[in-house]
C-alpha positions, 0 to 999 in steps of 0.5 A, a space after each residue: 506435518 501441518 503447523 497451526 499458527 495461534 495468536 494471542 488476541 484480545 479476549 480470543 483465540 484466532 487460529 488459521 482457519 480465521 485468518 483464511 476465513 477473513 480473506 476470503 471475504 475480503 476478497 469477494 467483496 473486493 471483487 463485488 465492488 470493482 464488478 458492480 463499478 465496472 457495471 454502473 452506467 455512464 450517465 451517472 459515472 459520468 467524464 468528470 466522476 471517473 478522471 475525480 476516481 483516478 485520484 484514489 490510487 494516488 492517494 491512498 498510495 501518499 497515506 501509505 507511504 508520507 505517515 512513514 517519512 514523516 511521523 516518527 514513535 513521538 510524533 514529528 522526526 527527520 528521517 533523512 534517508 527515507 526521505 532521499 531514499 524516496 527522492 532516488 525512486 520518484 527520479 528512477 521512476 521518472 527517468 526510467 518510467 520502470 517501477 521495477 527498478 525505482 522499487 529496487 533503487 530506492 529498497 537498495 539506498 536503504 539497505 544501503 544507508 541504514 546499514 553504515 
């Protein structure tokens, strides 16, 4: 009834239980980091530090998105479809403030553009 997925990995075999323990471990670490940061006193976590930490999600998101737009298998590449889709996605987000709608517009642009 249950299917065990076996993935071959360098020097060994990992099964679903290994990934389950990995997922549980990452969940615990993420939860603890978030809870500990909320318990930091205001004299340590100053207003300036809080405003600097506000830019961390933007930096992480940029680090995830920009390589897919400009870097290919051989280095820097021009990918106009992804670039225009991201521009339409950002414009939709700017004018509607609806993240889900902008996501679907960007994905729809890529799907329609890649079919031609």
